[in-house]
C-alpha positions in Angstrom: -28.7 -0.1 -26.5 -30.8 -3.0 -27.7 -29.1 -4.9 -30.5 -26.0 -2.6 -30.3 -22.8 -3.7 -28.8 -19.9 -1.4 -28.2 -16.9 -2.4 -30.3 -13.3 -1.9 -29.3 -12.5 -0.1 -32.5 -15.3 2.4 -31.8 -14.3 2.8 -28.2 -10.7 3.5 -29.2 -11.8 6.5 -31.3 -13.1 8.2 -28.2 -9.9 7.9 -26.2 -7.1 10.6 -26.0 -4.3 10.3 -28.5 -1.0 8.6 -27.6 1.5 10.0 -30.1 3.3 11.7 -27.2 4.0 8.4 -25.5 6.7 5.9 -26.1 5.3 3.5 -23.4 3.6 3.2 -20.1 5.3 1.2 -17.3 3.1 -0.6 -14.8 4.4 -0.6 -11.3 3.4 -2.8 -8.3 3.0 -1.6 -4.7 6.8 -1.8 -4.2 7.5 0.4 -7.2 8.9 -2.4 -9.3 8.0 -2.3 -13.1 6.0 -5.5 -13.6 5.0 -4.7 -17.3 5.5 -2.2 -20.0 3.1 -1.4 -22.9 5.0 0.1 -25.8 3.7 2.5 -28.5 4.2 0.0 -31.4 2.0 -1.9 -33.8 -0.1 -4.5 -31.9 -0.1 -2.7 -28.6 -1.2 0.8 -29.4 -4.8 0.0 -28.6 -3.8 -1.3 -25.2 -1.6 1.7 -24.6 -4.5 4.1 -25.4 -6.7 2.2 -22.9 -4.2 2.1 -20.1 -3.3 5.8 -20.7 -7.0 6.8 -20.5 -7.4 4.7 -17.3 -4.3 6.3 -15.7 -5.5 9.8 -16.6 -9.1 9.1 -15.4 -8.4 7.1 -12.2 -4.8 8.1 -11.3 -3.7 4.4 -11.4 -4.9 1.1 -12.7 -7.3 0.3 -9.8 -9.9 -2.4 -9.7 -12.5 0.2 -10.7 -10.3 1.3 -13.6 -9.8 -2.3 -14.6 -13.6 -2.8 -14.8 -13.9 0.3 -17.1 -10.9 -1.0 -19.1 -12.7 -4.3 -19.7 -15.8 -2.4 -21.0 -13.5 -0.4 -23.4 -11.8 -3.6 -24.6 -15.4 -4.9 -25.4 -15.2 -8.0 -27.6 -11.5 -8.5 -26.8 -12.4 -8.8 -23.1 -14.8 -11.6 -24.0 -12.2 -13.3 -26.1 -9.6 -13.0 -23.3 -12.0 -14.7 -20.9 -12.4 -17.5 -23.3 -8.8 -17.7 -24.3 -6.4 -16.9 -21.4 -3.0 -15.7 -22.6 -4.2 -14.5 -26.0 -4.6 -10.9 -24.8 -2.1 -10.3 -22.0 -3.0 -6.6 -21.4 -6.7 -7.6 -21.0 -5.7 -10.6 -18.8 -3.9 -8.2 -16.5 -7.1 -6.1 -16.0 -9.1 -9.3 -15.3 -6.4 -10.3 -12.7 -6.4 -6.8 -11.0 -10.2 -7.0 -10.8 -10.1 -10.5 -9.3 -7.3 -9.7 -6.9 -8.4 -6.2 -5.9 -4.9 -4.9 -6.6 -3.8 -1.6 -8.1 -0.9 -0.9 -10.5 0.7 2.6 -10.6 1.7 3.9 -14.0 4.8 5.7 -15.3 4.5 7.4 -18.6 7.5 7.3 -20.9 7.3 10.2 -23.2 8.4 10.0 -26.9 11.4 12.1 -27.7 
């Protein structure tokens, strides 16, 4: 792939749809919800990524986080340069660094 970089917008088109989801809750080892990603403007891309990772890996594991960062592409680079700008990407970076896993709870749209 010389001269070609995957872009987030292109990667998103390859992921499963999320119209059936209202949100995904992220749960720590104790089962507490530590974050929620809603199906609304501004977070739909993150919802699609986390949904895909949950379907593929069964949870947001460090391995899943690594794949998620590849999918986020240029946003992952921007998040590394600007901590706090992309909280859902920051979360994946932290999981990878800390070797932690978050379980997911899908909230289905009514």
